[in-house]
All heavy atoms as a GROMACS GRO file, in nm:
protein
  483
    1MET      N    1   1.924  16.405  16.763
    1MET     CA    2   1.884  16.360  16.895
    1MET      C    3   1.847  16.212  16.895
    1MET      O    4   1.832  16.153  16.999
    1MET     CB    5   1.768  16.445  16.944
    1MET     CG    6   1.736  16.423  17.088
    1MET     SD    7   1.634  16.554  17.149
    1MET     CE    8   1.507  16.463  17.229
    2ARG      N    9   1.833  16.152  16.780
    2ARG     CA   10   1.793  16.012  16.776
    2ARG      C   11   1.896  15.919  16.836
    2ARG      O   12   1.864  15.810  16.881
    2ARG     CB   13   1.766  15.969  16.632
    2ARG     CG   14   1.649  16.040  16.571
    2ARG     CD   15   1.630  15.990  16.434
    2ARG     NE   16   1.503  15.922  16.433
    2ARG     CZ   17   1.453  15.861  16.330
    2ARG    NH1   18   1.521  15.854  16.220
    2ARG    NH2   19   1.337  15.803  16.336
    3TRP      N   20   2.022  15.958  16.834
    3TRP     CA   21   2.128  15.871  16.884
    3TRP      C   22   2.109  15.840  17.031
    3TRP      O   23   2.147  15.733  17.077
    3TRP     CB   24   2.265  15.932  16.858
    3TRP     CG   25   2.291  16.059  16.933
    3TRP    CD1   26   2.263  16.184  16.892
    3TRP    CD2   27   2.347  16.070  17.063
    3TRP    NE1   28   2.298  16.274  16.988
    3TRP    CE2   29   2.351  16.207  17.094
    3TRP    CE3   30   2.395  15.979  17.156
    3TRP    CZ2   31   2.399  16.254  17.215
    3TRP    CZ3   32   2.444  16.026  17.276
    3TRP    CH2   33   2.446  16.163  17.304
    4LYS      N   34   2.047  15.932  17.106
    4LYS     CA   35   2.026  15.906  17.248
    4LYS      C   36   1.929  15.790  17.269
    4LYS      O   37   1.946  15.710  17.360
    4LYS     CB   38   1.971  16.030  17.318
    4LYS     CG   39   2.076  16.131  17.349
    4LYS     CD   40   2.038  16.219  17.464
    4LYS     CE   41   1.945  16.328  17.432
    4LYS     NZ   42   1.925  16.423  17.540
    5TYR      N   43   1.830  15.780  17.185
    5TYR     CA   44   1.732  15.673  17.200
    5TYR      C   45   1.791  15.538  17.161
    5TYR      O   46   1.762  15.436  17.223
    5TYR     CB   47   1.607  15.704  17.119
    5TYR     CG   48   1.538  15.828  17.171
    5TYR    CD1   49   1.541  15.946  17.100
    5TYR    CD2   50   1.476  15.827  17.296
    5TYR    CE1   51   1.480  16.060  17.149
    5TYR    CE2   52   1.416  15.940  17.346
    5TYR     CZ   53   1.419  16.057  17.273
    5TYR     OH   54   1.360  16.169  17.322
    6TYR      N   55   1.875  15.537  17.059
    6TYR     CA   56   1.944  15.413  17.024
    6TYR      C   57   2.040  15.371  17.134
    6TYR      O   58   2.053  15.254  17.168
    6TYR     CB   59   2.019  15.428  16.891
    6TYR     CG   60   1.928  15.444  16.774
    6TYR    CD1   61   1.937  15.556  16.691
    6TYR    CD2   62   1.831  15.349  16.745
    6TYR    CE1   63   1.853  15.571  16.584
    6TYR    CE2   64   1.746  15.363  16.637
    6TYR     CZ   65   1.757  15.474  16.557
    6TYR     OH   66   1.674  15.490  16.451
    7TYR      N   67   2.107  15.469  17.191
    7TYR     CA   68   2.199  15.443  17.302
    7TYR      C   69   2.123  15.390  17.423
    7TYR      O   70   2.168  15.297  17.490
    7TYR     CB   71   2.274  15.571  17.336
    7TYR     CG   72   2.378  15.555  17.442
    7TYR    CD1   73   2.494  15.484  17.418
    7TYR    CD2   74   2.360  15.612  17.568
    7TYR    CE1   75   2.591  15.469  17.515
    7TYR    CE2   76   2.456  15.598  17.665
    7TYR     CZ   77   2.571  15.527  17.639
    7TYR     OH   78   2.665  15.512  17.735
    8ALA      N   79   2.005  15.446  17.450
    8ALA     CA   80   1.924  15.401  17.563
    8ALA      C   81   1.874  15.258  17.541
    8ALA      O   82   1.873  15.177  17.634
    8ALA     CB   83   1.806  15.495  17.586
    9CYS      N   84   1.835  15.225  17.419
    9CYS     CA   85   1.790  15.088  17.390
    9CYS      C   86   1.905  14.989  17.407
    9CYS      O   87   1.886  14.880  17.461
    9CYS     CB   88   1.734  15.080  17.248
    9CYS     SG   89   1.576  15.160  17.229
   10LEU      N   90   2.023  15.026  17.360
   10LEU     CA   91   2.139  14.940  17.378
   10LEU      C   92   2.173  14.924  17.525
   10LEU      O   93   2.206  14.815  17.571
   10LEU     CB   94   2.258  14.997  17.301
   10LEU     CG   95   2.384  14.913  17.301
   10LEU    CD1   96   2.360  14.784  17.225
   10LEU    CD2   97   2.498  14.990  17.237
   11LEU      N   98   2.160  15.032  17.600
   11LEU     CA   99   2.186  15.027  17.743
   11LEU      C  100   2.087  14.934  17.814
   11LEU      O  101   2.125  14.859  17.903
   11LEU     CB  102   2.177  15.168  17.801
   11LEU     CG  103   2.202  15.181  17.950
   11LEU    CD1  104   2.348  15.153  17.980
   11LEU    CD2  105   2.163  15.320  17.996
   12PHE      N  106   1.960  14.936  17.772
   12PHE     CA  107   1.862  14.850  17.836
   12PHE      C  108   1.883  14.703  17.802
   12PHE      O  109   1.848  14.616  17.883
   12PHE     CB  110   1.720  14.892  17.801
   12PHE     CG  111   1.673  15.007  17.884
   12PHE    CD1  112   1.634  15.125  17.825
   12PHE    CD2  113   1.668  14.998  18.021
   12PHE    CE1  114   1.592  15.231  17.901
   12PHE    CE2  115   1.626  15.103  18.099
   12PHE     CZ  116   1.588  15.220  18.038
   13LEU      N  117   1.939  14.673  17.687
   13LEU     CA  118   1.971  14.533  17.657
   13LEU      C  119   2.076  14.481  17.754
   13LEU      O  120   2.064  14.370  17.807
   13LEU     CB  121   2.020  14.519  17.513
   13LEU     CG  122   1.915  14.535  17.404
   13LEU    CD1  123   1.981  14.532  17.268
   13LEU    CD2  124   1.812  14.425  17.416
   14TYR      N  125   2.180  14.561  17.775
   14TYR     CA  126   2.284  14.519  17.869
   14TYR      C  127   2.232  14.516  18.012
   14TYR      O  128   2.267  14.427  18.089
   14TYR     CB  129   2.405  14.613  17.861
   14TYR     CG  130   2.482  14.601  17.733
   14TYR    CD1  131   2.514  14.714  17.658
   14TYR    CD2  132   2.523  14.478  17.685
   14TYR    CE1  133   2.586  14.703  17.540
   14TYR    CE2  134   2.594  14.466  17.568
   14TYR     CZ  135   2.625  14.579  17.497
   14TYR     OH  136   2.695  14.567  17.381
   15SER      N  137   2.151  14.613  18.047
   15SER     CA  138   2.102  14.616  18.185
   15SER      C  139   2.001  14.506  18.212
   15SER      O  140   1.987  14.462  18.327
   15SER     CB  141   2.043  14.754  18.217
   15SER     OG  142   1.923  14.774  18.148
   16ALA      N  143   1.930  14.458  18.111
   16ALA     CA  144   1.837  14.347  18.132
   16ALA      C  145   1.913  14.219  18.168
   16ALA      O  146   1.871  14.144  18.257
   16ALA     CB  147   1.752  14.326  18.008
   17VAL      N  148   2.024  14.197  18.099
   17VAL     CA  149   2.107  14.080  18.131
   17VAL      C  150   2.167  14.096  18.270
   17VAL      O  151   2.165  14.004  18.352
   17VAL     CB  152   2.217  14.062  18.025
   17VAL    CG1  153   2.314  13.953  18.066
   17VAL    CG2  154   2.154  14.029  17.891
   18ALA      N  155   2.219  14.216  18.298
   18ALA     CA  156   2.278  14.241  18.430
   18ALA      C  157   2.171  14.233  18.539
   18ALA      O  158   2.199  14.184  18.649
   18ALA     CB  159   2.345  14.378  18.432
   19GLY      N  160   2.051  14.279  18.511
   19GLY     CA  161   1.943  14.272  18.609
   19GLY      C  162   1.905  14.129  18.644
   19GLY      O  163   1.877  14.098  18.760
   20THR      N  164   1.907  14.041  18.545
   20THR     CA  165   1.879  13.901  18.571
   20THR      C  166   1.985  13.839  18.661
   20THR      O  167   1.954  13.767  18.756
   20THR     CB  168   1.871  13.823  18.438
   20THR    OG1  169   1.774  13.886  18.354
   20THR    CG2  170   1.832  13.680  18.460
   21VAL      N  171   2.109  13.870  18.631
   21VAL     CA  172   2.219  13.816  18.712
   21VAL      C  173   2.213  13.874  18.854
   21VAL      O  174   2.226  13.800  18.953
   21VAL     CB  175   2.355  13.847  18.645
   21VAL    CG1  176   2.470  13.811  18.735
   21VAL    CG2  177   2.365  13.774  18.513
   22ILE      N  178   2.190  14.004  18.865
   22ILE     CA  179   2.180  14.068  18.997
   22ILE      C  180   2.064  14.008  19.076
   22ILE      O  181   2.077  13.979  19.196
   22ILE     CB  182   2.163  14.220  18.981
   22ILE    CG1  183   2.292  14.283  18.935
   22ILE    CG2  184   2.118  14.285  19.111
   22ILE    CD1  185   2.278  14.428  18.894
   23ASN      N  186   1.952  13.988  19.010
   23ASN     CA  187   1.835  13.932  19.078
   23ASN      C  188   1.863  13.792  19.132
   23ASN      O  189   1.828  13.761  19.246
   23ASN     CB  190   1.716  13.930  18.982
   23ASN     CG  191   1.586  13.900  19.054
   23ASN    OD1  192   1.576  13.912  19.174
   23ASN    ND2  193   1.487  13.861  18.976
   24ARG      N  194   1.927  13.708  19.051
   24ARG     CA  195   1.955  13.571  19.096
   24ARG      C  196   2.055  13.569  19.211
   24ARG      O  197   2.041  13.493  19.306
   24ARG     CB  198   2.010  13.487  18.980
   24ARG     CG  199   1.910  13.457  18.872
   24ARG     CD  200   1.785  13.392  18.921
   24ARG     NE  201   1.810  13.270  18.994
   24ARG     CZ  202   1.725  13.211  19.075
   24ARG    NH1  203   1.608  13.263  19.098
   24ARG    NH2  204   1.757  13.100  19.137
   25ILE      N  205   2.159  13.652  19.201
   25ILE     CA  206   2.260  13.655  19.307
   25ILE      C  207   2.200  13.704  19.438
   25ILE      O  208   2.222  13.644  19.545
   25ILE     CB  209   2.380  13.744  19.266
   25ILE    CG1  210   2.459  13.676  19.155
   25ILE    CG2  211   2.469  13.774  19.384
   25ILE    CD1  212   2.565  13.763  19.092
   26LEU      N  213   2.122  13.811  19.432
   26LEU     CA  214   2.061  13.864  19.554
   26LEU      C  215   1.956  13.769  19.612
   26LEU      O  216   1.940  13.759  19.733
   26LEU     CB  217   2.000  14.002  19.529
   26LEU     CG  218   2.102  14.113  19.509
   26LEU    CD1  219   2.032  14.243  19.474
   26LEU    CD2  220   2.186  14.131  19.633
   27TYR      N  221   1.885  13.697  19.524
   27TYR     CA  222   1.787  13.601  19.575
   27TYR      C  223   1.856  13.485  19.646
   27TYR      O  224   1.811  13.440  19.752
   27TYR     CB  225   1.699  13.548  19.462
   27TYR     CG  226   1.602  13.444  19.512
   27TYR    CD1  227   1.491  13.481  19.587
   27TYR    CD2  228   1.620  13.309  19.485
   27TYR    CE1  229   1.402  13.387  19.634
   27TYR    CE2  230   1.532  13.215  19.531
   27TYR     CZ  231   1.423  13.254  19.606
   27TYR     OH  232   1.336  13.160  19.654
   28ARG      N  233   1.966  13.438  19.590
   28ARG     CA  234   2.038  13.327  19.654
   28ARG      C  235   2.098  13.368  19.788
   28ARG      O  236   2.107  13.287  19.880
   28ARG     CB  237   2.147  13.275  19.562
   28ARG     CG  238   2.091  13.198  19.446
   28ARG     CD  239   2.200  13.144  19.360
   28ARG     NE  240   2.142  13.076  19.245
   28ARG     CZ  241   2.207  13.043  19.137
   28ARG    NH1  242   2.335  13.073  19.126
   28ARG    NH2  243   2.147  12.982  19.038
   29LYS      N  244   2.139  13.495  19.800
   29LYS     CA  245   2.200  13.540  19.926
   29LYS      C  246   2.096  13.577  20.031
   29LYS      O  247   2.117  13.552  20.149
   29LYS     CB  248   2.291  13.659  19.899
   29LYS     CG  249   2.407  13.626  19.809
   29LYS     CD  250   2.530  13.697  19.854
   29LYS     CE  251   2.641  13.664  19.758
   29LYS     NZ  252   2.742  13.583  19.815
   30THR      N  253   1.985  13.640  19.990
   30THR     CA  254   1.888  13.691  20.088
   30THR      C  255   1.761  13.608  20.098
   30THR      O  256   1.687  13.622  20.196
   30THR     CB  257   1.849  13.835  20.053
   30THR    OG1  258   1.783  13.836  19.927
   30THR    CG2  259   1.969  13.926  20.053
   31HIS      N  260   1.729  13.528  19.997
   31HIS     CA  261   1.603  13.451  19.989
   31HIS      C  262   1.482  13.544  19.996
   31HIS      O  263   1.377  13.508  20.050
   31HIS     CB  264   1.595  13.344  20.098
   31HIS     CG  265   1.701  13.240  20.083
   31HIS    ND1  266   1.703  13.149  19.980
   31HIS    CD2  267   1.811  13.214  20.158
   31HIS    CE1  268   1.808  13.071  19.992
   31HIS    NE2  269   1.876  13.109  20.099
   32ASN      N  270   1.498  13.665  19.941
   32ASN     CA  271   1.390  13.762  19.935
   32ASN      C  272   1.371  13.801  19.790
   32ASN      O  273   1.464  13.847  19.725
   32ASN     CB  274   1.426  13.886  20.021
   32ASN     CG  275   1.309  13.979  20.036
   32ASN    OD1  276   1.209  13.968  19.968
   32ASN    ND2  277   1.324  14.075  20.125
   33VAL      N  278   1.249  13.785  19.738
   33VAL     CA  279   1.224  13.811  19.596
   33VAL      C  280   1.214  13.959  19.564
   33VAL      O  281   1.211  13.996  19.447
   33VAL     CB  282   1.097  13.738  19.547
   33VAL    CG1  283   1.115  13.589  19.554
   33VAL    CG2  284   0.976  13.783  19.624
   34PHE      N  285   1.206  14.044  19.662
   34PHE     CA  286   1.185  14.187  19.638
   34PHE      C  287   1.314  14.267  19.632
   34PHE      O  288   1.315  14.379  19.580
   34PHE     CB  289   1.095  14.247  19.746
   34PHE     CG  290   0.960  14.184  19.748
   34PHE    CD1  291   0.923  14.104  19.854
   34PHE    CD2  292   0.871  14.204  19.645
   34PHE    CE1  293   0.799  14.044  19.856
   34PHE    CE2  294   0.747  14.146  19.646
   34PHE     CZ  295   0.710  14.066  19.751
   35VAL      N  296   1.424  14.217  19.683
   35VAL     CA  297   1.549  14.293  19.688
   35VAL      C  298   1.608  14.311  19.548
   35VAL      O  299   1.650  14.422  19.512
   35VAL     CB  300   1.651  14.225  19.782
   35VAL    CG1  301   1.784  14.296  19.780
   35VAL    CG2  302   1.596  14.220  19.923
   36GLY      N  303   1.612  14.208  19.470
   36GLY     CA  304   1.671  14.215  19.335
   36GLY      C  305   1.600  14.314  19.244
   36GLY      O  306   1.666  14.398  19.182
   37PRO      N  307   1.468  14.308  19.232
   37PRO     CA  308   1.400  14.406  19.147
   37PRO      C  309   1.413  14.550  19.196
   37PRO      O  310   1.418  14.642  19.114
   37PRO     CB  311   1.254  14.361  19.151
   37PRO     CG  312   1.260  14.216  19.177
   37PRO     CD  313   1.378  14.199  19.268
   38VAL      N  314   1.421  14.570  19.325
   38VAL     CA  315   1.440  14.707  19.376
   38VAL      C  316   1.578  14.759  19.336
   38VAL      O  317   1.592  14.873  19.290
   38VAL     CB  318   1.421  14.711  19.530
   38VAL    CG1  319   1.468  14.843  19.587
   38VAL    CG2  320   1.276  14.686  19.565
   39VAL      N  321   1.680  14.677  19.351
   39VAL     CA  322   1.815  14.717  19.312
   39VAL      C  323   1.822  14.739  19.162
   39VAL      O  324   1.877  14.840  19.114
   39VAL     CB  325   1.919  14.612  19.358
   39VAL    CG1  326   2.055  14.640  19.299
   39VAL    CG2  327   1.926  14.609  19.509
   40TYR      N  328   1.764  14.648  19.084
   40TYR     CA  329   1.765  14.663  18.938
   40TYR      C  330   1.687  14.787  18.895
   40TYR      O  331   1.730  14.860  18.806
   40TYR     CB  332   1.708  14.538  18.871
   40TYR     CG  333   1.688  14.558  18.723
   40TYR    CD1  334   1.797  14.569  18.638
   40TYR    CD2  335   1.561  14.568  18.669
   40TYR    CE1  336   1.780  14.588  18.503
   40TYR    CE2  337   1.543  14.587  18.534
   40TYR     CZ  338   1.652  14.597  18.452
   40TYR     OH  339   1.635  14.618  18.319
   41GLY      N  340   1.573  14.811  18.953
   41GLY     CA  341   1.494  14.929  18.919
   41GLY      C  342   1.567  15.058  18.949
   41GLY      O  343   1.562  15.154  18.872
   42THR      N  344   1.638  15.060  19.061
   42THR     CA  345   1.716  15.179  19.096
   42THR      C  346   1.830  15.200  18.996
   42THR      O  347   1.852  15.312  18.949
   42THR     CB  348   1.772  15.164  19.238
   42THR    OG1  349   1.664  15.140  19.329
   42THR    CG2  350   1.848  15.287  19.280
   43LEU      N  351   1.901  15.094  18.963
   43LEU     CA  352   2.011  15.106  18.867
   43LEU      C  353   1.960  15.145  18.728
   43LEU      O  354   2.021  15.229  18.661
   43LEU     CB  355   2.089  14.975  18.858
   43LEU     CG  356   2.177  14.942  18.978
   43LEU    CD1  357   2.238  14.803  18.962
   43LEU    CD2  358   2.286  15.046  18.993
   44ALA      N  359   1.850  15.086  18.684
   44ALA     CA  360   1.796  15.119  18.552
   44ALA      C  361   1.750  15.264  18.546
   44ALA      O  362   1.768  15.332  18.445
   44ALA     CB  363   1.680  15.025  18.518
   45THR      N  364   1.693  15.314  18.655
   45THR     CA  365   1.651  15.454  18.659
   45THR      C  366   1.771  15.548  18.654
   45THR      O  367   1.770  15.647  18.580
   45THR     CB  368   1.571  15.480  18.788
   45THR    OG1  369   1.458  15.392  18.791
   45THR    CG2  370   1.523  15.623  18.794
   46ILE      N  371   1.874  15.516  18.728
   46ILE     CA  372   1.995  15.600  18.726
   46ILE      C  373   2.060  15.598  18.588
   46ILE      O  374   2.099  15.702  18.536
   46ILE     CB  375   2.094  15.553  18.835
   46ILE    CG1  376   2.037  15.584  18.973
   46ILE    CG2  377   2.230  15.618  18.816
   46ILE    CD1  378   2.115  15.521  19.087
   47PHE      N  379   2.070  15.481  18.526
   47PHE     CA  380   2.133  15.472  18.395
   47PHE      C  381   2.053  15.545  18.288
   47PHE      O  382   2.108  15.614  18.204
   47PHE     CB  383   2.153  15.326  18.353
   47PHE     CG  384   2.260  15.255  18.430
   47PHE    CD1  385   2.256  15.118  18.445
   47PHE    CD2  386   2.365  15.325  18.488
   47PHE    CE1  387   2.355  15.051  18.515
   47PHE    CE2  388   2.464  15.260  18.558
   47PHE     CZ  389   2.459  15.122  18.571
   48SER      N  390   1.921  15.528  18.288
   48SER     CA  391   1.840  15.595  18.186
   48SER      C  392   1.840  15.746  18.206
   48SER      O  393   1.841  15.822  18.110
   48SER     CB  394   1.699  15.540  18.185
   48SER     OG  395   1.633  15.570  18.306
   49THR      N  396   1.840  15.792  18.330
   49THR     CA  397   1.847  15.935  18.356
   49THR      C  398   1.981  15.991  18.310
   49THR      O  399   1.986  16.097  18.248
   49THR     CB  400   1.826  15.964  18.505
   49THR    OG1  401   1.701  15.907  18.545
   49THR    CG2  402   1.827  16.112  18.533
   50ALA      N  403   2.088  15.920  18.339
   50ALA     CA  404   2.220  15.966  18.297
   50ALA      C  405   2.231  15.969  18.145
   50ALA      O  406   2.292  16.061  18.088
   50ALA     CB  407   2.328  15.875  18.354
   51CYS      N  408   2.170  15.873  18.078
   51CYS     CA  409   2.175  15.869  17.931
   51CYS      C  410   2.098  15.987  17.872
   51CYS      O  411   2.144  16.050  17.777
   51CYS     CB  412   2.116  15.738  17.882
   51CYS     SG  413   2.108  15.726  17.703
   52MET      N  414   1.984  16.019  17.926
   52MET     CA  415   1.904  16.128  17.872
   52MET      C  416   1.954  16.266  17.913
   52MET      O  417   1.913  16.366  17.855
   52MET     CB  418   1.758  16.112  17.914
   52MET     CG  419   1.690  15.997  17.848
   52MET     SD  420   1.691  16.022  17.669
   52MET     CE  421   1.682  15.856  17.613
   53MET      N  422   2.042  16.274  18.012
   53MET     CA  423   2.096  16.403  18.053
   53MET      C  424   2.218  16.444  17.970
   53MET      O  425   2.268  16.555  17.985
   53MET     CB  426   2.136  16.400  18.202
   53MET     CG  427   2.018  16.386  18.295
   53MET     SD  428   1.900  16.520  18.281
   53MET     CE  429   1.993  16.652  18.352
   54VAL      N  430   2.265  16.356  17.883
   54VAL     CA  431   2.375  16.390  17.794
   54VAL      C  432   2.326  16.497  17.697
   54VAL      O  433   2.216  16.486  17.643
   54VAL     CB  434   2.425  16.264  17.718
   54VAL    CG1  435   2.528  16.301  17.613
   54VAL    CG2  436   2.480  16.163  17.814
   55PRO      N  437   2.404  16.601  17.674
   55PRO     CA  438   2.360  16.707  17.581
   55PRO      C  439   2.336  16.654  17.440
   55PRO      O  440   2.394  16.554  17.399
   55PRO     CB  441   2.474  16.807  17.582
   55PRO     CG  442   2.561  16.771  17.693
   55PRO     CD  443   2.533  16.631  17.732
   56ASP      N  444   2.251  16.722  17.366
   56ASP     CA  445   2.218  16.681  17.229
   56ASP      C  446   2.332  16.704  17.131
   56ASP      O  447   2.339  16.643  17.027
   56ASP     CB  448   2.094  16.754  17.179
   56ASP     CG  449   1.970  16.710  17.252
   56ASP    OD1  450   1.969  16.596  17.303
   56ASP    OD2  451   1.874  16.787  17.256
   57TYR      N  452   2.420  16.794  17.163
   57TYR     CA  453   2.530  16.824  17.073
   57TYR      C  454   2.655  16.748  17.117
   57TYR      O  455   2.674  16.717  17.232
   57TYR     CB  456   2.560  16.974  17.073
   57TYR     CG  457   2.584  17.032  17.210
   57TYR    CD1  458   2.710  17.030  17.268
   57TYR    CD2  459   2.479  17.086  17.284
   57TYR    CE1  460   2.731  17.081  17.393
   57TYR    CE2  461   2.500  17.137  17.409
   57TYR     CZ  462   2.625  17.134  17.464
   57TYR     OH  463   2.646  17.185  17.589
   58ILE      N  464   2.735  16.713  17.020
   58ILE     CA  465   2.861  16.644  17.045
   58ILE      C  466   2.971  16.728  16.983
   58ILE      O  467   2.964  16.766  16.866
   58ILE     CB  468   2.861  16.504  16.984
   58ILE    CG1  469   2.751  16.420  17.044
   58ILE    CG2  470   2.997  16.438  17.003
   58ILE    CD1  471   2.739  16.284  16.982
   59TYR      N  472   3.072  16.757  17.060
   59TYR     CA  473   3.184  16.836  17.009
   59TYR      C  474   3.278  16.749  16.932
   59TYR      O  475   3.307  16.642  16.962
   59TYR     CB  476   3.260  16.903  17.123
   59TYR     CG  477   3.180  17.012  17.186
   59TYR    CD1  478   3.126  16.997  17.312
   59TYR    CD2  479   3.158  17.130  17.116
   59TYR    CE1  480   3.054  17.098  17.371
   59TYR    CE2  481   3.084  17.231  17.174
   59TYR     CZ  482   3.033  17.215  17.301
   59TYR     OH  483   2.960  17.314  17.357
   0.00000   0.00000   0.00000
């Protein structure tokens, strides 16, 4: 089961970079500091939930 945690850490590294880019793009378009973190938080929650819902066994 440890592979899921390594996979989640790797996923968060990529999502942190993507979150920064998403935050900057949305801030430049909307001039609202709250839209980017809300979108990033929603995406990070969906990704982490999807990662942890993968079964422990691999065929």
